[in-house]
N, C-alpha and C positions, 0 to 999 in steps of 0.2 A: 477318327477312322484311319487305319493304316492302309492306304491304297495299294502299296507295293505288293502286299500278299494276295491281292485280287488279280494281279496283272500277268498276262502272258506277253512278255516282251517280244515283239514280232518284227520280222523282216521277211517279206515274201515277194519282193519285186523280182522280175526276171533277170535283172542285171546284177543281182547280189554277188558281192565279192567275198572271197574267203576272209579277207581282213575285216570285213563288216560283220561276218558271223563271229569271228573271234572277239571283236569289240562288243557285240551284243551279249555274248556269254560273260565277259568280264563285267559289264554293266549289271547283268542279272545277278551275278554273285555279290557285287557291291551293294546293290539296293535290295537284295533278297526278294526278287520277283518270284512268282509261283512257278513260272516256266518260261522257256524261250520257244518261239514257234518259227521254224525255219523251213525252207524248201526241202523236199525229200533228199536231194543230192547232198545236203549238208548235215544230215542227221548224225552220221558217224563222227563228223568233225565236232559238232556241238556236244555230243556225248563225251568225247575225249576232253574237251575244254572244261566241261562241268563236272568231271570226275571228282568225287569227294565232297561235292556240295549237295544241298537239298533241292536245287533247282531242277525241275523236270524238263525233258525234251519233248516237244510236240512237233508234229509235221502235218501237212495237208494231203488229202487224197481226193482225186477228181477235181482238182482246183484249176481255175476258179468257177467253172460253169456247171460242173456236176454231171455232164451228159456222157462221160466215159462209160463204156460197157462195163457191166458187172464184173466180167472176167478181168478187165483191166484194173479195176479198183481192187479186186482181190490180190492181184500181183503187186500192186503198189503197197497195200497193207502189209503183206508178208515181208517184202523187202524192207519197209520202214521198221518193222519190229526186229528183223534180223540185224539191222544197223543200230538198233538200240533205242528206238522211239518209245517213250513212256505213255504218250497220249496221241491219239489219232483224231484229227479234225477232218471229217469226211463231208464233202459237199453232196447233198442229196441231188437226185435227178430232178432239177427244178422244172424242166419241161414236162416230166411225167406228172408232177404235182399240178401244174397249170392245166394239164389236159385231163385231170381227174382220174389218172391211172394209178389208183392206190394199190392195185395188185402188183404193179411193177415196183413201187416203193417198198412194199412189204417183202417182196422177193429179194430186192437188193439188200435190205437190212438182214434178212434171214440168212444170207450168204456171208455177210461181213461180220455181224455181231459175234457168232460163235468162234470165229478165228481170234478175235480180240479177247474174248472172255477166256479162251483156252490159255492165253499167254498172260492173263491178269493185267491187261492194259486198260486204258481209259478211252472210251469212245465219245466224241462230241460230233453231233450231226448238224451241219450248217444248212438252214432252209431258205436263206435269203429273204427274210421276212419283209424287207422293204418293197418287194415286188409282188407280195402275196396279199390276197384279201383277208379280212378277219376270219372268214369261214375256212379258208385254206390253212391259216395258222392254227386254228382250233383243231382242224382235222389232223394236222401234223402232230400236235400235242397229244391227241388221242392215240394215234398210231405209235409214235415213238415212246410215249409215256407207258403204254401197255407193254411194250417190248422191254422196257427197263434199261434204256441207254443211260449213260452217265450225265451228259449235258446235251441240251438243245441250244444251238448257237444261232444268233440272229443273222449274221452277214459274213460275206467274204471280204468286203471293202471294195469290190469291183462294180457293184451296182450303183445306180444314181442315188439311191437312198440306203443309208447304213442303219446303225442301231438307233432305235427310238424307244424312249421310256414307256410309251403307251403299248408298244408291241411286247416289251419285256413284261409289263404288268399283265397283259392278256395271256401270255405264255405261262406266267406263274399261276394265274387263276385256273388254268386248264391242265396243268401238269401235276402228277403226283409229287409229293414232297421229296421223294427219293431221287427225282430227276432234277438236276441243277440247270441253271441258265448261264450261258456265256454270251455277253454282248460284245460286238465288235463292229468296226466300220465307222469312221468319223469321230472317234473319241480323242479329243485334243486338249482338254483342260480338266482340272480337278472337279469343277462344279458339275460338269456333265457326267463325269465318272461317278460322283456321289449320287447324282440323280438316278442313274441306271442301277446302282446298287440298292438304293432305296426302293426302286420299282421291283426288285427281286433278283437281279443278277448276282451271281456268286463268283464269276470270273469275267475279266475284261481282256479283250484282245486289242493291244495298242502298239503302234509304232512310235507314238509321241510319249512313250512311257516316262522318260527322264523329265521332260517338261511338266508332266502331270504331277509326279511325286515331288518335284523340286519346288513347287509353289509353297511358299512359307516354310520351306525346309532348307536348312543350310548345310546339314551333314547327313550323309546316308545313314539310315538306321536310327537317327535321333528322334526323340519324341516330338510330336507336333499335333495339330488339330486333325490331321488325317490318320 
C-alpha cells in the first residue's frame, strides 16, 4: 500500500512560519503526497511553491471549532478559492450538531456547497467525530451524504479524541459510495494509517507524514510494502 498518495501533508499550528510552509511543499513534492493542508493565510504561498506539481492545496475554514457565523465561513471560502485553494476542509458547527439543530447545519451547507461547486473545488466537512455519539455521526452521514459533499472528515486534531477506525467504519457504512472519508487527528505511524484505510478512509490528514511513509522506506517514491 502506497501511503503517500492518501496523505494530506498538514501544518495548521497558529505559529506556522513561511519557511515551514515552504518545507512542507518541498516534502509534498518529494514524496508525492495527495495535498498539503495549510492555514488560509498561506494558501497563495503554497500554490506558488507547488506550481507544476500534482500536489493539491487544501486549507481550513471555521477552524478549529466550527462555530464561526455562516457569513464568516462564506468569506473565508471565497478568499481561499481566490488565493488558489483546490480543496476546502470546513469545520461544521459542532455546537449545532450537539444541540440537534440540523436545520442550522443544513443551512450552513446550503450556503457553502454551491460556492465550492461553482468553482469546481473539493469540499471536505469536518464533524469532530471523537466528540459525537454514534447517532450524531450517523445523522451527519445522512445529511452530508444526501447533499453530495466530496469527503466527510473525522477530526480537526484539536479535540481530545482524534481519528478512530471504528468511527471511520461507521461513517463508511452510512455514507453513499460517492462520498469519501478523510481521517485525521493523532495519526502518527504507518500501522494506524493502514488501519484507518482498511476501515474505509481514502484520505489521511497527517503532520507526521514523513515518519509514516519513511517506515521501511529508504528512498522517496521507491517501492515498498506500503
